C-alpha positions as CSV (number, residue, x, y, z in Angstrom):
1,M,-5.2,59.0,25.1
2,S,-5.9,55.4,25.9
3,K,-3.2,52.9,26.2
4,K,-3.5,49.7,24.2
5,P,-3.2,46.6,26.4
6,V,0.1,45.0,25.9
7,K,-0.2,41.3,24.9
8,A,2.2,38.9,26.5
9,L,4.4,37.4,24.0
10,E,3.5,33.7,23.7
11,A,6.2,31.3,22.5
12,P,5.0,29.0,19.8
13,V,4.3,25.5,21.0
14,V,7.1,23.3,19.9
15,K,6.8,19.5,20.2
16,P,9.6,18.2,22.3
17,H,12.1,16.0,20.5
18,G,12.7,13.9,23.6
19,D,9.6,11.8,23.1
20,L,10.5,11.1,19.5
21,R,14.1,10.1,20.5
22,V,12.8,7.8,23.2
23,L,10.5,6.1,20.7
24,E,13.3,5.8,18.2
25,S,15.6,4.3,20.9
26,R,12.9,1.8,22.0
27,G,12.4,0.8,18.4
28,S,16.1,0.3,17.9
29,I,16.3,-1.8,21.1
30,E,13.3,-3.9,20.1
31,T,14.8,-4.5,16.6
32,L,18.1,-5.6,18.2
33,R,16.2,-7.8,20.6
34,I,14.2,-9.5,17.8
35,N,17.3,-10.0,15.6
36,T,19.2,-11.5,18.6
37,F,16.3,-13.8,19.3
38,N,16.2,-14.9,15.7
39,V,20.0,-15.6,15.6
40,I,19.8,-17.6,18.9
41,T,16.8,-19.6,17.5
42,E,18.6,-20.4,14.3
43,Y,21.7,-21.5,16.2
44,R,19.6,-23.7,18.5
45,T,17.7,-25.2,15.6
46,A,21.0,-26.1,13.8
47,T,22.6,-27.5,16.9
48,D,19.5,-29.5,17.8
49,A,19.5,-31.0,14.3
50,K,23.1,-31.9,14.6
51,E,22.6,-33.5,18.0
52,N,19.7,-35.5,16.7
53,S,21.8,-36.8,13.8
54,R,24.6,-37.7,16.2
55,R,22.2,-39.6,18.5
56,I,20.7,-41.5,15.5
57,L,24.2,-42.6,14.4
58,E,25.1,-43.5,18.0
59,E,21.9,-45.6,18.4
60,K,22.5,-47.3,15.0
61,A,26.1,-48.1,16.0
62,R,24.9,-49.5,19.4
63,K,22.4,-51.7,17.6
64,D,25.1,-52.9,15.2
65,R,27.4,-53.9,18.1
66,T,24.6,-55.9,19.8
67,D,23.5,-57.7,16.7
């Protein structure tokens, strides 16, 4: 009687979820970074426009005083 060779049980290959989680986290961080950058840019644009208007009025008032 011949013995059949016993095959070693092989576990199925399972893709680790860690890499996916890392990519999702990086994506979330990148989205947050872009949104923050956009908010800061909008704020700077608004304050620059306000500052330019103030300077124009200040320059106009200075000219009116000297005339």
